[in-house]
Each structure stands twice: as C-alpha cells, then as structure tokens.
N, C-alpha and C positions, 0 to 999 in steps of 0.2 A: 462558455463553453458550454455549449449544446450538443456537442458532437462527441456519443460517448467513446468513443476511441482516442480522442482529441483528451479527454479527461483522465482515462484510465493510464493512456500510456506516455502520459505532458512528459513526466519524469524517466519512464522505463524503455527502456531500449528493445528488445526483446522478449516477446511472450513465446511462454515454454509450456510445454505439453504437459513435462512429466508433474510441473509444478500443479500446472491444471487440474489434472486428475485427484493428484495430491487433496487439491483442495475438492473437489467433487467428494472423494473417499470421506472426508470429513463433512463437507455438507450433509452428505450422507447420512450421518449419522443421528444428525438434526441436536445438536448439544450447542445450546449457548457459553459456549467458552471455547478458549482457546486449545487447538491439539492437533495431533496427537501430540503425547509428551515427548516420546524418543524424534519426532521431527524438530520440536521447538527449538533444538539446538541448535539448529541449521537455518533454519528459516525463520523468514518474518513472517508477519499473518496481521491482517488486518478482519475483522467478522461487520457486518451489519444487518441488523433484523426488520423486517417491518410488518408490521397487521393492520388489515382495516382497509382503507381508501387505496388504491393501486399506487403506485411510487414507483418510476421507472430506476432502472438502473442507475443511471444518471444520479438521479436526485440520493439512492441508498451511498453511490462512492462520493457524489457531491458534499456529503456532512462532512467526510474528513477532509478535504481540499480545505472547508471553510474553517477548518482550526485554525488554520492560517492567520487566523484575524486574533488568535491568544499565543502566539509565538513569535518571540523576538530571537532574530540571529545572534550568537555571542558575539563580538568583537574579539579580533584576536588577541589583546591583549589580557580578555578576560579566563583566555584557556591556556592558566600558565599555573598549574601543569595539565590540569583538565577545564572544561568547558562547563559553566552553570547549567542546569535546565533554566529556559528564559521562557516557562510555558506560563502565564499568566491566566489562565484557564483552571476548568478542570480535566480537559483532555487535550494533549498537544500532538501524542504519540501515532495516530492515525496519520497524517499531516505530516510529522517528520519521515516515518516509513515509506510515505509515497514520494517524498523529495528526497532521501538517503543516495547518495552522490552515488554508492558501489553497488546498491540494489538495482543490478539492472536486467533482473529476469523476473517477467510475473507470468502468475497463474490465476485465475479464478473460473468461482462455479458458483450457478444459485440452486437452490431448493428449495420444493416446497413442503414444508413442515405442518404436522399435527400434531399438536397436543405436549408441547417443547416449554417446556421449563426457563422462564426468560426473570432473572431478579426475583425468585420466588413467587412466581405469577406462571398459571398455565395459560399458555394463547393457543386456542383452536386450533389455528390456522395462521403463517408466519410466512417470510418468504428471508429465508437465510442466504447472505453473500459473504462467502469466504475469497478470499485473497491472500495468494501466498507468492511471497518476497523474497529472491537471493541476487544477494549474498545479503543474509538476515544484517536490518540497521537499527535504530536505536539503541547503541550502544553507551551507556552509561559513562559520561565525561566526554565525550564526543559531538559535535554539533554533523549535521546531515551533509553540510558540504564546506569545502573553502570557498572562501572571498577569493576573487582575483580578477583577473580576466577572462571570461566566458573560453571553455573549450581548453584554456593553456595548459590543462593536466590531462588531457585526454589520454587513456592508454595506446599506445603504436596499434595495436589490433583492430582500432574504429578507423585509421586508417584516414585519421584529421578530419574528418565529418563533422560539422556542427550545426544544431539544427537547434531553432531556440536559443539559440545562446547553453548551449547543452551538447554533451560527447553526444554522437550516433553511429550506430555501428550499421543502422540499416534495417526496417522493420522485415523480420525475417519469419517465415510458418506462424503468422498470423492468422489465424485461424478464431476469429470471433463470432462464432454462428449463432453465441449466446447474444444477440443481438438484433 
C-alpha cells in the first residue's frame, strides 16, 4: 500500500469535509489526547504523532494498519452474546477503527505542533495527524465486521457496488489536498 489514498480510504467509503474540519480544529489545539470530549460520544478518532526525521502520512497511517498483526477476528460462536477482545498486542483499536464496517465516513487533518506534551515529555516540534470516523466504531462486545460472503449485507443506498470485497458507495467529494 504505497498510495496514501488507497491506505486511508481502503476501508472507508466517503471523505467527509465536516469530519475533516473537526479533525483540523482538534489538531490545531496541539493536544496529544482524544477530543474534544463533546464530540467523542459520536465519532471514532485515531491519532498519530511523529517528531524527528520526516515520515510521510502513509507511514503515520500504516502504523495503525500494522496493528492488524495483533488482531484475531472472533469466530461467530465466540460472540454469544458479545464478542471477546481478540487483541494479542498492546493496542489494536486503531486498526479496528480503520476497518469498522459501519464507519463509512472519514476526515483527517495534519498540524505541525511546537512544544506539545506527549506522554509526559515536551516535544519541541512534532507532526500530529488526527482522523475522525463516522459512525463511531470500536464498540465493546462487537466485532469490526461480520464474517460471510463479501458485500452480501451492503445497505441499499450503496447501489450494490462492491469494491475490494467491501460495500462501496463511490468516492464522493474526495478533496485530499494534503497529500
């Protein structure tokens, strides 16, 4: 996955300007934390930060995607009544948010931050990436998607289009100018 559009939008159907604006507003705060609190009830959010040698947006997003190696999809029989957390590493939630089936909208923003507090240390200069997802994923007791024949449960609004074994409504309003 060398193309950032492919990596970021691989599991997402529509770029959403409102989500991008809210991500930009939060990234401009230069806080290494999820937020704002009033929005977190409604959206999913992934954060990535880097300081030092240049790393592309693809590298920042790839770190989320690489968590897949620690995630095991639960078998349907294990999800009775709820699904277990199948993460064998310290974190899988960035990956599961990326692939969460009902999270079909995405908006991201980048910001260069000066003197940002990260895990108790002050980073003089860092690049912060904030990606907001709607509908929010990572619900406790649920798996990110259902096993079965690809695209067999696509919403009617998607018009039956299947791309890369995923429901696809068509890329609309994809203004990815920060690539």
